[in-house]
N, C-alpha and C positions, 0 to 999 in steps of 0.2 A: 189657802196659804201657798206660797211658792213651793215647788216640789223639793228643793234642797235648801238648807240653811246657809245663807251667804256669810262671809266673814267681813265685818264692817270695815276694819282698817284696811284689809286687802282690797276690798271693793274700791274704796276712795283712792288708794295708792295706784291701782291699775287704771282707774278712770282718769286720773291725772296724767299717767304715763302715756296713755294711748290717745290723748287729745292733741292733735297737731298744733293747736294754738298755744301749747305749753312748751314747744321745742326750745325757745330761748330760756325760759325759766328752768327747764330740765338741766341745762348746763350749769346752773347756779345753785342747785340744791341736791340733797341726798334724799332719795325716796324713803330710806329707812327712818329719816327724821320725821317725815310726814306720817309714816306708819306708826311710829312711836307716839306722836302727838295725839292720834285718835285714841289709842289705849289710855294714855295719861289723862285725857280729858274725861273719859267715862269713869276712870278710877277716882278722880277728884269729885265728880258728881256724886258717886256712891259714898265716898269717905265723908263728905261734907253733908250728906243727906239732902242734897239739892233737889227740890221738887221740879222735874222737867218732863217733857214729853217730846219724843223724836217725831219729826214730820219729814216732808220732802222725800228725796230719792231713796234714802235708807229705809224709811218706813214703807215706801212702795215696794222694796224688795222683799218685804215679809209676805206680800200677797201676789206679786207679779214678777216673773223671772225676766232677767235681761235688762233691767232698768240700770242705767249708768249714772254715776254721780261723783262729784269731787269735793263736796263739802258736807257739813252737818247742819241740818235745820232743826231748831228746837223751839218749843213753846216754853217761855220762861217769864217769871215775874221780875220786876225791877229789884226786888229783894234778893232773888236768886242770882241775878247778874252780880249783885254786890258780894255774893259769896265766892265769886270767881274773879279775884283781882288780877289773875294771870291773863285774862282776856285783854287784848290790845284793841280797843274800840276805834274803828276807822270811820264809821258813819252811823248816825242814829237819828230817829225822830220819836214822836210819841208812841208809835206802834211797832217800830222795827229797829233792829240793831244789827250791824255787820261788824265782825271783829276777827282778829287773828289769834289763834292759840298755837304758838310755835309756828309750824308751816301750814297749819290747818285753818281753812276758812270756816267760820261759824256764823250762821245767820239766825237771828232770834226774833220770833213774833212775840211781842210783849203782851202778857195777859192783863195788863191794865185795860186793854180793849176788851169789852164784854164779850164780843164774838169769839175772840181767841181763847178767853177764859172758859167759855162754854164748851169749845172743842176739847180743851185740855181735860175738863172735868167729866164730860158726858160722852166723849168719843175717843177714849184711849184704852189700851190694854197691853199687857206684858207680852212680848214676843221674844222667842228664843232664836238667837243668831249662833253662828259657829263659835264666836269668840266670847259671847256674853248674852245675858238677858237684859232687855231694855224696855221701857214703857214707850209704846208707839201710838200714833194716831190710828184709829180703826179705818177700814176702807171708806166708810161713810164720812169720817172726819176728814180724810185726805181729799175726797171729792168736794166736800163743802168748802174747804180752804181754797182749792183750785178754782172752783166756780166763783167764789167771792173775789178772787184776784183778777178774773178775766176782764170785766169792764175796764179796769184801769189799764191792763196790758193792751187792749184794743185801742183805747184812746191815746196811748203812748206810740202806737204803731209798732209795738214790739211783737211782730207776728211770728218770729222764730220761737219765742217763748209761748205764744198762743198755741202754736202747733204741738209743742211739747205737752203743755197743760191739757189740751183737748185729747191728745193721744193717751195720756195717763188716765184721764177721766173715762174714756172709752174702755181701756183695758180693765179698769177697776169695776165699772158697771157690768162688763161682760163676764169677767172672771169670777167675780164675787156675787153676781146675781142681784145687784142693787136696784131698788125701786126708785126711779127717777122722780115720781110724783112726791114720795116722801122726802127726797133730797131737796126738791124745789121748795117744799114747805118749810124745811129747815133754814132757808134763806129769807123767809118772809120777815119784814121789819129790819133786816140787816143791810138790804140794798134798796135803792129807789125803785118804784113800781115799773118805770120804763126799762130799767136794767133787768129786773126780775122777768119781764116778758121776753127780753132777748135771750136771757139765760135759758128760759123754757124752750125757745126755738133751738138753741144749741143742743140742749138735751134731746130734743126730738130728732135732730139731725144725727146725732150720735146713735140713738136707738135704731134709726133706719140703716145706718152703715153696719151696725152689728147684725141686723136682720139679713141684709144683702150678703154679708161675708159668710153667714151661717148657711145660706142657701147655695152658695157656689159649690159646684162639683158634687152636690148632694145626689144620692141615688134616687 
């Protein structure tokens, strides 16, 4: 676990404030509204007993320090989405939903997809942050979600996000001592065989980078 417990709302507000891409939007909004939206969302989730699991950058912060994020990523069922009529849906398909909750962006992986449901059920645990306790994906769950997304990101040519995801995977494998062979097994049947082989190569490259970094400046 990360050495200190981050504050969820503060992390998102600061992540938004210090992103140069948001300069124009910063002139049109009050960060206190964004801060309040985060707290209100989690209050509603708790009050309505919504079954959710936090993923993405916020979950990363439970295990690795220094990860920045500007939104909330959740694993949710369609029924759970229905319990939150305050969400203003901007984009959705069978597996994914993007919405606004006040000033806050909320991305949801929908558990109608069996893989996302398995992550929510088998790879989640309660984590304590400075402002509240929330159920988060485990390090293994986070890595599996990111590995699952990589083939699509590569095919889209979204290499900026590829670098972020592979960096996150490396940080989690290194910090949490994850077994890459077990992780790879967790993707069997979830991606096509050719993609699974390429993911195995990515994990091998990550292990090599970790080994090299650990050996530098060693006595």
